[in-house]
C-alpha positions in Angstrom: -1.3 15.6 10.7 2.0 14.5 9.3 3.2 15.7 5.9 5.6 13.9 3.5 7.9 15.1 0.8 8.8 12.4 -1.8 11.4 12.4 -4.5 12.9 10.3 -7.2 16.3 10.9 -8.6 18.7 9.1 -11.1 22.2 8.6 -9.7 25.2 7.2 -11.7 26.2 3.9 -10.1 29.8 5.1 -10.1 28.7 8.0 -7.8 26.4 6.1 -5.5 28.9 6.2 -2.6 29.1 10.0 -3.1 25.3 10.3 -3.2 25.0 8.2 0.0 27.5 10.5 1.8 25.5 13.5 0.7 22.2 11.9 1.7 23.4 11.1 5.2 24.7 14.6 5.6 21.5 16.2 4.3 19.3 13.8 6.3 21.0 14.7 9.6 20.4 18.4 8.8 16.7 17.8 8.0 16.3 15.9 11.3 18.2 18.6 13.2 15.6 21.2 12.0 12.6 19.0 12.9 11.9 16.4 10.3 10.5 13.2 11.9 12.1 10.8 9.5 14.4 10.8 6.4 14.7 7.8 4.2 16.5 7.2 0.9 16.3 3.9 -1.0 18.2 2.5 -4.0 16.4 0.5 -6.7 16.5 -3.2 -6.1 13.5 -4.8 -7.9 12.7 -2.0 -10.4 12.0 -3.0 -14.0 11.3 -0.7 -16.9 7.6 -0.8 -17.7 5.6 -0.6 -20.9 3.9 2.7 -20.1 5.4 4.0 -16.8 8.0 2.9 -14.3 10.7 4.4 -12.0 13.4 4.0 -14.7 11.2 5.7 -17.4 10.2 8.5 -15.0 13.8 9.8 -14.8 14.9 8.7 -18.3 17.3 6.3 -16.6 20.6 5.7 -18.5 22.4 2.3 -18.5 25.0 3.3 -16.0 22.5 4.8 -13.5 20.2 3.6 -10.7 17.1 5.1 -9.2 16.8 6.6 -5.7 13.3 6.7 -4.1 13.2 8.9 -1.0 10.9 10.6 1.5 11.0 13.0 4.4 8.3 13.0 7.1 7.3 16.2 8.9 4.9 17.0 11.7 2.8 19.2 9.4 2.8 21.1 6.1 3.4 24.3 8.0 6.5 22.9 9.7 7.7 21.3 6.5 7.8 24.7 4.8 9.7 26.2 7.8 12.1 23.2 8.0 12.8 23.3 4.3 13.5 27.0 4.3 16.1 26.5 7.1 17.7 23.5 5.3 17.9 25.3 2.0 19.8 28.2 3.7 22.0 26.0 5.8 25.7 26.7 5.0 26.6 23.0 5.4 24.7 22.4 2.1 26.0 25.4 0.3 27.9 23.3 -2.2 24.6 22.0 -3.6 23.9 25.5 -5.0 26.1 24.6 -7.9 24.6 21.6 -9.9 28.2 20.7 -11.0 28.7 19.5 -7.4 25.7 17.1 -7.4 26.4 13.4 -7.6 23.1 13.1 -9.5 21.3 14.7 -12.4 18.9 17.3 -10.8 17.3 18.1 -14.1 15.7 14.6 -14.1 14.8 14.6 -10.4 11.2 15.0 -9.5 9.5 15.7 -6.1 6.4 16.8 -4.4 4.6 17.2 -1.1 1.9 14.8 0.0 -0.8 14.6 2.7 -1.0 11.0 4.1 -4.3 9.3 3.7 -3.3 6.0 5.3 -0.6 5.4 7.9 -0.2 2.0 9.4 2.6 0.6 11.5 3.3 -3.0 12.7 2.4 -2.1 16.3 -0.9 -0.8 15.1 -2.0 -4.0 13.4 -2.5 -7.6 14.5 -3.8 -10.6 12.6 -6.9 -10.6 14.8 -7.8 -7.2 13.2 -8.4 -9.1 9.9 -10.6 -11.7 11.5 -7.9 -14.4 11.1 -8.5 -17.3 13.5 -12.1 -16.3 14.3 -14.5 -19.2 13.8 -17.9 -18.4 12.4 -20.8 -18.9 14.8 -23.9 -20.8 14.0 
C-alpha cells in the first residue's frame, strides 16, 4: 500500500523562485530514489481562520506564502529507505545549514500518512453515483 509524506512550510514571497528551484531539484532526487510522485503547491485560495488555518499553522508573516506539499511512496518501508538516501545525497548537502534555506524550517511541519481513500478520475464515472439511472416501478 502507498505511503505519503505531507508537509507545510512558510516561504517569503521574495524567495519563492529560489524555493521552486530547490523543490524541483529535491523532487527529482526523491523520484530518482524511488518516490512515485512529488508535488508542491503554493497557496492560492487560503484565508486565515478563526481557530485554525494554513496561515495560522505556520505563523505566516505578511511577506510570506504557504507551501503545501506531499511525496508518494510505494510503502512505508520504502519511504524510510528512500528518505535515508535523499538525506545523505551530496546534491542536497547545502540544506544541512538552515542559513541556506529559502524558507523558515523552524515553522515547517510534516508527517507520514497511510492513505485511507485513493480515487483517480479513471477510477470513477458518473454512473457509479447512480446519475442518469431511472427508478423502476
